[in-house]
C-alpha positions as CSV (number, residue, x, y, z in Angstrom):
1,M,-38.2,-118.1,72.1
2,S,-41.8,-117.5,72.6
3,E,-43.9,-117.0,69.6
4,N,-45.3,-113.8,71.2
5,V,-42.1,-112.0,71.4
6,K,-40.6,-112.1,67.8
7,N,-40.0,-108.4,67.2
8,R,-38.9,-106.6,70.3
9,Y,-38.1,-102.9,70.2
10,E,-36.4,-100.9,73.2
11,F,-36.2,-97.1,73.1
12,V,-34.0,-94.8,75.2
13,L,-34.6,-91.1,75.3
14,F,-31.9,-88.7,76.6
15,F,-32.4,-85.0,77.0
16,D,-30.6,-82.2,78.7
17,I,-32.0,-79.0,80.0
18,E,-30.1,-75.9,81.2
19,N,-31.4,-73.6,83.8
20,G,-34.7,-75.7,84.1
21,N,-37.1,-75.5,86.9
22,P,-38.9,-79.0,87.1
23,N,-40.5,-78.1,90.4
24,G,-41.9,-74.8,89.4
25,D,-45.3,-73.6,90.5
26,P,-47.3,-72.3,87.5
27,D,-49.5,-70.2,89.7
28,A,-46.5,-68.2,91.0
29,G,-44.8,-67.4,87.7
30,N,-42.8,-70.7,87.7
31,M,-40.9,-69.7,90.7
32,P,-39.6,-72.9,92.8
33,R,-41.9,-74.5,95.3
34,I,-40.6,-73.5,98.7
35,D,-41.7,-74.9,102.1
36,A,-42.8,-71.7,104.1
37,E,-41.6,-72.9,107.4
38,T,-38.2,-74.1,106.5
39,G,-37.4,-72.1,103.4
40,L,-36.1,-75.2,101.6
41,G,-37.4,-76.5,98.3
42,W,-39.9,-79.2,98.1
């Protein structure tokens, strides 16, 4: 084992969100961002 890697730590973060909007537009009241031509979300 290399002398540089004596104490190795690994972290995992899990989280769960209900009714979240990760693609919300802050300038439009957090509404989903929608393509104006197709009506589909980005």
